[in-house]
N, C-alpha and C positions, 0 to 999 in steps of 0.2 A: 546486316548481311548483304553482300554485293550480289548483283544479278547480271551485270553486263561487263564488268572489268575482266580483261584478259589476264591470265596468270602465266608469267614466264620468268625466265632467268635473265639476269644481265648478261651472263655468259656461263654456260655449262662447259667446263674445261674437259672436253671429250678425250683429249690426249692422255689424261691421267685417270680416266674413269672407264668402267666397263659398259659398253653400249647396251648390253642386255639389262643391266641394273638401271641405267639411265632411262631406258624406255619404260620399264616397269614402274619406276617412280613417277614419271610424268603421266603414264596411263592411269595410275591411281589418282593423281591430282585431277586428271580430266574427268574421271568418274565422279569424284567428290564435287567438282565445280560444274558438273553437268555440261561438259563440252567446251570449256573455256581455257584449256591449258595449251601452251606452246613451248617450244624448245629453241633457245639460241645457242647453237653449238659452235665452239671456237677452240683455239689453241691456248688462249690466255695470254696475259701481258708479261708474265714472269715465268721463269724456268725452274723454280725451286721444286715444283711437283714432280719433275722427272726423276731425280735420284731418290726422292722420298718414296715413290711407288715402284722403284726398280727399273725405270726406263732410261734409255740412253739418248742423249741429245743428238747423237749422230743419226737417229731415226726420226728426227723432229717432224719432217713432212710426211714421210711414209707411214708413220704411226697414226697421224691424224687422218690421212686419206683412207687407210684401212678401216679405222674405227667408224668414220663417217659412212663408209660403204656398208658396214654391217648395220649401223643404226637405221639407215634408209631401207635396208633389206628387211629388217625386223618390222619397221613401220608398215611396209607394203605386203608382208606375208605373215600369216598366223602360224604357219609351220615352216621352220627355217632349216635349210641345209646350206652350210657356208664353210669355207675354208680360207684361212689367212696365214700370215707369218707370225703375228705377235700374240695370239691367244689360241686356246684349243678350238678345234673345229666343232661345228654343230651339225648333227645328222638327224634330220626329221624332228627337230626340237620344237615342241609346242610352247610358245612364249605368251604368258598371261601375267596380269590382266590385259585386256584390250581396251583402248580408249572409247569414249562415246563417239568422238569424231571419226569418220571413216579413215581419214589420214590426219594425224596430229601434225600441225604445222611445224616445220623445222626451218628456222632461219640460220644462215651461216654468218657468224660473227667474225669480222675481219678488221685488221689494222691498216698497215700500209704496204703489204706485200702484193705486187701485181698478180702473182700466181693464185693467191687466195680469191681475188676478184674474178679471175677467169674461171676458177673451179666452180664458184657459186653460179656463174652464168651458164657454164656447160651443163650443170646439173639442174638448172631451172629453179634453184632455191632462192627464196627471198633473201636479200642482203641486209645485214645490220652493220653499219660502219661505225666503229668506235673511234671518236676523235676527242682526245682529252687535252690536246695542245696544238699549237700552230694555227694555221688559217684553214677553215673548213673548205673554202673555195678551191684550194689547191688539190683536193681529192677528186675533182671533176674528171681528170683523165683516167683515173682508176675506175670510177663509176662508169665511164664510157666503155672501158674494157669489159666490164661486167655485162653491160647491155649488148655489146657487140658479140661476145661469146655466147650469150643466151640466144640471140637471134640466129647465130650461125648453127646452133644446136637444134633449131626448130621451135623455140619457144616464142610465144607472142609477147610483144612489148608490154601489154597490160599485166602479164604474168610475172614480169621481172620487177618485183617491188624493191624499193630502197628505203631502209630505215636509218635513222641517225641516233647514235647514243652519245650523249655529252654530259659533262658535269654541269649541274644547274641548281639554281636556288633563286626563289622569287621573294622579294621584300616589298614593303609598302612603297618605298622609293628606291632608286638605284643606289644612292649612297648608303642607305641602311642595309640593303642586301649585300653590298660589297664589304662594308665594315663588319658585318656579322659572319660572312662566309670566309673571309681571308685568313683569320688566325688558324682555323683548323686545316684549311687547304695548305697553308704554308708549312704547318707542322708535319703533315703527312708527306708532302712532296720533298721537303728538306730531308726528312728521315730516309726516304727512298733514295734520294740523291747521294747521301753519304755511302750507301751500299753500292752505288753504281757510278760514283765519280762525278756527279753533277754538282754545280754550285748551289748554295742555299737560295731558296725562293725569296724574291724581293717584292715589295708592294708595286713598284713601277712595272715589273714584269707581269704581275697579276693584272694590273690595269690595262696593259696591252692585250692580254688574253680575254678580258671582258669588254674590249673595245669593239669597233665597228666590224672588223673581219675576224677577230679572235674566236677560238672555239668555245670558250666558257660562256654558258647561258646564265649569267648572274646579273640581276638588275630588277627593275620594276616590271610589272606585267606588260605594260605598253612597250617598253624598250626591248624586252626579250621576245615578245610576239613579233615585232618588226624584224628582229634578228633571225628568228626562225624562218620567216618568210623569205628573207634574203638568202639564207643557207639553202632553202629548198630550191629557189630559182638558180642558185649557183651550181647545184648538183643535178639540175635537170628534172627536179621534182622528187619529193620524198613522200612516202605514204604513212610513215610513223616516226615519232620522236620519243625517246626515253630519256628521262633525267636520272643521273646518278647524284642523289642528294645527301648521302650519308656524310656526316662531318662531325668529328669528335667535339668541336667547340660549340655546337648548336644543341640546345635542349630540345626535348621532344615537342614542347609547345611551339617553338619557332618553326620546326619542320612541319607540324600539322597546319600551322597558319599558312606556310608556303604552299602546301598542297591545296588549301582552300582557295588561295589566290590563283593558282593554276586553273582550277575548275571554274571559278566565278568570273575572272577577268581575262586571263591569258587565252584560254581555249576559245572563247567566243571571237576574239580578234583574229586568231589564226584560222578559224573556220570560215570567217567572212572573207579572209584574204585568199 
């Protein structure tokens, strides 16, 4: 039974979900966990959910902005009166359950769109940057936009938290980690590539992504810890990092061992750094 682990989503695709139900679900989780739930709200990496739930891609940004506004309004008010364009209005609606935390944390999950970084800063929301490819250091100008927008809106620098979400896997050695992680990684991203016109994933491409500046956090505890510290410095400091570890080619025993290595070896190095 965990006592301190925070419980959150990699991303809750708010564009395709109802903010009332999202809040109720996470408030229930917060009650069960005694105040340890958080939400990472974003638009998601794929667009299939829009037609599936009857939304138009023409409303891509407006839909998310409105739903985020409602979610924040619900978080801050027990009784809600609200009117928007894409869902029925609420009039003196009592929304329960309420979380244990006075304000359940809501992080804004973003990719590479400048407006998303500015929106997070303007609202004073903590930022979760999802980087699943390329070079992490190249996101620094966008993170700077976030901090500038937040300070312009009157928020203190210490309130503008930056988190990093990356694909990751820890092995006993770097070679072992990469050999174990690559087959499932290649399978998934090659399949996605067929749908989107990308070429198949190759091992040399993978090695670049796991290299010095690449986004993938795959390697030994020591190598990945050093890389996390480099990423933090490149982005001007991060306060949280989340690993996306799911991989169809890895058995549960390997994933559990990777989690052990994160706690036993990687985390102490990062904390010292």
